[in-house]
C-alpha positions in Angstrom: 102.2 -71.7 113.0 101.8 -70.0 116.4 102.4 -66.6 114.9 99.7 -67.3 112.4 97.0 -68.1 115.0 97.8 -65.0 117.1 97.4 -62.8 114.0 94.0 -64.4 113.2 92.8 -63.7 116.8 93.9 -60.0 116.5 92.2 -59.8 113.2 88.9 -61.2 114.5 89.0 -58.8 117.5 89.3 -55.8 115.3 86.5 -57.1 113.0 84.3 -57.6 116.0 85.1 -54.1 117.2 84.3 -52.6 113.9 80.9 -54.5 113.8 80.1 -53.2 117.3 80.9 -49.6 116.3 78.8 -50.0 113.2 75.9 -51.3 115.3 76.1 -48.3 117.7 76.2 -45.9 114.7 73.1 -47.6 113.4 71.3 -47.3 116.8 72.2 -43.6 117.0 70.9 -43.1 113.5 67.6 -44.8 114.5 67.4 -42.7 117.6 67.9 -39.5 115.7 65.2 -40.6 113.2 62.8 -41.3 116.0 63.4 -37.9 117.6 63.0 -36.2 114.2 59.7 -38.1 113.6 58.5 -37.3 117.1 59.4 -33.6 116.7 57.5 -33.6 113.4 54.5 -35.2 115.0 54.6 -32.7 117.9 54.9 -29.8 115.5 51.9 -31.1 113.6 50.0 -31.5 116.8 51.0 -28.0 117.8 49.9 -26.6 114.5 46.6 -28.4 114.9 46.3 -27.0 118.3 47.1 -23.5 117.2 44.4 -23.8 114.5 42.1 -24.9 117.1 43.1 -22.0 119.3 42.5 -19.6 116.4 39.2 -21.1 115.6 38.2 -21.0 119.2 39.8 -17.9 120.6 37.6 -17.9 123.4 38.5 -21.3 124.4 42.2 -20.3 124.1 41.6 -17.4 126.3 40.0 -19.7 128.8 42.8 -22.1 128.5 45.6 -19.6 128.3 47.2 -21.0 131.3 47.3 -24.5 129.6 48.6 -23.0 126.4 51.4 -21.3 128.2 52.2 -24.5 129.8 52.2 -26.3 126.5 54.4 -23.6 125.0 56.8 -24.0 127.8 56.7 -27.7 127.4 57.2 -27.4 123.7 60.1 -25.0 124.2 61.6 -27.5 126.6 61.1 -30.3 124.2 62.6 -28.3 121.3 65.5 -27.5 123.6 65.9 -31.2 124.4 65.6 -32.0 120.7 68.3 -29.4 119.8 70.5 -30.8 122.6 69.9 -34.3 121.3 70.7 -33.2 117.7 74.0 -31.5 119.0 74.8 -34.7 120.9 74.0 -36.7 117.8 76.4 -34.6 115.7 79.1 -34.9 118.2 78.5 -38.7 118.4 78.6 -38.9 114.6 81.9 -36.9 114.5 83.3 -39.2 117.2 82.2 -42.3 115.2 83.9 -40.8 112.1 87.1 -40.4 114.1 86.8 -43.9 115.5 86.3 -45.2 111.9 89.4 -43.5 110.7 91.3 -44.9 113.7 90.0 -48.4 112.8 91.1 -48.0 109.2 94.6 -46.8 110.3 94.8 -49.7 112.8 93.7 -52.1 110.0 96.5 -50.7 107.8 99.0 -51.0 110.5 97.8 -54.6 111.2 98.0 -55.5 107.5 101.6 -54.1 107.3 102.5 -56.1 110.4 100.9 -59.2 109.0 102.9 -58.8 105.7 106.1 -58.5 107.8 105.2 -61.6 109.7 104.4 -63.5 106.5 107.8 -62.4 105.1 109.5 -63.4 108.3 107.7 -66.8 108.2 108.9 -67.3 104.5 112.4 -66.5 105.5 112.2 -68.9 108.4 110.9 -71.6 105.9 113.8 -70.9 103.5 116.3 -71.1 106.4 114.7 -74.4 107.6 115.0 -75.9 104.1 118.6 -74.8 103.8 119.2 -76.3 107.2 117.6 -79.6 106.1 119.7 -79.7 102.9 122.8 -79.0 105.0 121.9 -81.8 107.3 121.3 -84.1 104.4 124.6 -83.2 102.8 126.4 -83.7 106.1 124.7 -87.1 106.4 125.9 -88.1 102.9 129.4 -86.9 103.7 129.4 -88.9 106.9 128.2 -91.9 104.9 130.9 -91.5 102.3 133.5 -91.0 105.0 132.4 -94.2 106.6 132.5 -96.0 103.3 136.0 -94.7 102.7 137.2 -95.8 106.1 135.8 -99.3 105.4 137.6 -99.4 102.0 140.8 -98.2 103.7 140.5 -101.0 106.3 139.9 -103.6 103.5 142.9 -102.3 101.5 145.0 -102.3 104.6 144.1 -106.0 105.1 144.8 -106.8 101.5 148.1 -104.9 101.7 149.1 -107.0 104.7 148.3 -110.1 102.7 150.2 -108.9 99.7 153.2 -108.1 101.8 153.3 -111.7 103.0 153.0 -112.8 99.3 155.8 -110.5 98.3 158.0 -111.9 101.0 157.4 -115.3 99.6 158.1 -114.1 96.0 161.3 -112.4 96.9 163.0 -115.8 97.2 161.5 -116.9 93.9 162.8 -113.6 92.3 166.2 -114.2 93.7 166.3 -117.7 92.3 165.1 -116.3 88.9 167.9 -113.7 88.9 170.5 -116.4 89.6 169.0 -118.4 86.6 169.2 -115.3 84.4 172.8 -114.6 85.3 173.6 -118.2 84.4 171.9 -117.7 81.0 173.5 -114.3 80.4 176.7 -115.9 79.2 174.8 -118.0 76.6 172.9 -114.9 75.5 176.1 -113.0 75.0 177.5 -115.8 72.8 174.3 -115.8 70.7 174.4 -112.0 70.3 178.0 -112.2 69.1 177.0 -114.8 66.5 174.0 -112.7 65.4 176.1 -109.6 64.9 178.5 -111.6 62.8 175.6 -112.9 60.7 174.1 -109.4 60.5 177.4 -108.0 59.1 177.4 -110.8 56.5 173.8 -110.0 55.5 174.7 -106.3 55.2 177.5 -107.2 52.9 175.1 -109.1 50.7 172.5 -106.3 50.6 175.3 -103.8 49.6 176.0 -105.6 46.3 173.6 -103.4 44.3 175.0 -100.2 45.9 178.5 -101.3 45.0 177.4 -102.1 41.5 175.7 -98.6 41.1 178.9 -97.0 42.4 181.0 -99.0 39.8 178.5 -98.1 37.1 178.6 -94.4 37.9 182.4 -94.5 37.8 182.5 -96.2 34.5 180.0 -93.9 32.9 181.7 -90.8 34.2 180.0 -87.5 33.3 178.6 -88.7 30.0 175.5 -90.2 31.5 173.8 -89.0 34.8 172.1 -91.7 36.9 170.2 -91.8 40.2 172.8 -92.5 43.0 170.3 -94.6 45.0 168.4 -96.7 42.4 170.9 -96.5 39.6 168.1 -95.6 37.1 168.7 -93.5 34.0 166.3 -90.5 33.7 165.4 -88.9 30.3 163.2 -85.8 30.1 159.9 -86.3 28.1 160.1 -83.0 26.4 163.3 -84.1 24.7 161.8 -87.4 23.5 158.1 -86.4 22.8 156.0 -83.4 21.9 153.5 -82.3 24.5 150.6 -84.8 24.8 152.1 -87.1 22.2 153.4 -90.6 22.5 155.3 -90.6 19.1 159.1 -90.6 19.6 160.8 -87.6 18.0 163.2 -88.5 15.1 165.7 -85.9 16.4 165.8 -87.7 19.8 166.4 -91.2 18.6 170.2 -90.8 18.0 170.7 -89.3 21.6 168.5 -92.1 23.1 170.5 -94.8 21.3 173.8 -93.4 22.5 172.7 -93.0 26.1 171.1 -96.5 26.2 174.2 -98.1 24.7 176.5 -96.3 27.2 174.3 -97.2 30.1 173.5 -100.8 29.4 177.0 -101.3 27.8 178.6 -100.3 31.1 176.4 -102.9 32.9 177.0 -105.9 30.7 180.7 -105.0 30.3 181.1 -106.1 33.9 180.8 -109.8 34.0 179.8 -109.8 37.6 176.9 -107.5 36.9 175.9 -109.2 33.6 175.6 -112.5 35.4 173.3 -111.0 38.0 171.2 -108.9 35.6 167.5 -109.9 35.8 165.4 -107.2 34.1 165.7 -103.8 32.3 162.6 -101.7 32.9 161.4 -98.7 30.9 158.9 -96.6 32.9 156.9 -93.7 31.6 156.0 -90.9 34.1 153.8 -87.8 33.9 153.1 -84.7 36.0 149.8 -84.4 38.0 148.1 -82.2 35.4 145.0 -84.0 33.9 143.2 -87.2 35.0 144.9 -90.3 36.3 143.7 -92.6 33.5 144.7 -90.2 30.8 148.2 -89.8 32.2 148.4 -93.6 32.7 147.6 -94.3 29.1 150.0 -91.6 27.9 152.8 -92.8 30.1 152.3 -96.4 29.0 152.3 -95.5 25.3 155.5 -93.5 25.7 157.2 -96.3 27.5 156.2 -98.7 24.8 157.4 -96.3 22.1 160.9 -96.2 23.7 161.0 -100.0 24.2 159.9 -100.6 20.6 162.7 -98.3 19.3 165.3 -100.0 21.6 164.2 -103.4 20.3 165.2 -102.3 16.7 168.8 -101.6 17.7 171.5 -104.1 16.7 173.1 -103.6 20.1 169.9 -105.0 21.7 169.9 -108.1 19.4 173.7 -108.7 19.6 173.5 -108.8 23.5 170.3 -110.7 23.7 168.6 -108.0 25.7 165.1 -108.5 24.3 164.0 -111.0 27.1 165.1 -108.5 29.7 163.2 -105.5 28.4 159.8 -104.6 30.0 157.8 -101.4 29.7 155.1 -99.9 32.0 153.3 -96.6 32.6 153.2 -95.0 36.1 151.0 -92.0 35.4 151.7 -89.4 38.2 152.3 -91.9 41.0 156.0 -91.0 41.3 156.1 -87.2 40.8 159.2 -85.3 41.8 159.2 -82.5 44.3 161.8 -79.7 44.9 163.2 -78.7 48.3 160.1 -76.6 49.0 157.9 -79.7 48.6 156.4 -78.3 45.4 156.0 -80.5 42.4 158.6 -80.1 39.7 156.4 -80.7 36.7 159.3 -80.7 34.2 161.3 -83.2 36.2 158.1 -85.4 36.8 157.6 -85.7 33.0 160.3 -88.3 32.2 161.3 -91.8 31.0 163.3 -93.9 33.4 165.4 -96.9 32.3 166.5 -99.0 35.4 167.9 -102.4 36.0 167.3 -105.0 38.6 169.4 -107.9 39.8 168.5 -111.4 40.7 167.2 -111.6 44.3 167.0 -107.8 44.3 163.7 -107.7 46.1 164.9 -110.1 48.8 168.0 -108.0 49.3 166.0 -104.8 49.6 163.7 -106.3 52.2 166.6 -107.6 54.3 168.2 -104.2 54.0 165.0 -102.5 55.3 164.8 -105.0 58.2 168.4 -104.1 59.2 167.8 -100.3 58.8 170.5 -100.3 56.2 170.7 -97.8 53.3 
């Protein structure tokens, strides 16, 4: 602010100085004009006098002394006028130089003012940065104070919790002693549980044992799934593509395989007494829509079941109540080792058996992580 006022005073001084010089120049111009006018008037008077002298030669001769004086006076006045004109030219040149100096000084002053304004702007920026720094320091100090207060509070809480922990150490010691007393009882219970678990695993392994016995009795004549014990028959052997009508050429082979498979089951009295259901499932690959494949798989399963119901073997062994048929569409497709669908293997008929309480045994086996 102080720099701004000093600059304004300097600017006013030079403006006043320029006005003064302009006023002097105007006065000199008026003076020159007055001299020129006066010289013109004198010249006019002189001309008039010369005319008068020519018209009155005699009077001029009589006044020759006065004319000479007037001429001398005129010459003196002309000399003065010339001197005044020379002085006026010099003054005008001097004023021109002064004007140029004033312009130069104004330019220098303007440059200095711009530098001062730039300096003032920088000072303002520095002042703002200083204010922001002070504000940031104030906030940091406030946060530090808050942190110190929180540390003090936490220290007080920690002291209180230490006292609480000391009190709870005794309770924990008593609890550990109680746990040690109960450990013996727990070990006894674990031993009993392990014994029961072994017994349950024995029960869940009944079907696996039956499948192993079935596979051994069938030998290489019939191939069954080692896990589920199901019999798989390729659809392209039993049916034409897209058809649910059982081929005549496949009926003899189907009859033989069915009799061998079910015959091995019912030949074992322990298996026959536990036999609950014989399921015939139709399966397709993933080509085509789900409903189309579901309808085709159901029709094929029904076709196989209807044929098996006509066999004397089925009637003689009262298997009709055990036979059921269903279509699975492509819900259980088969994949090769590269996890790519094996479409030929997926198109199949499966004949599988289930024992009484089979579902319960499977569930117990899963709970015990038993395969």
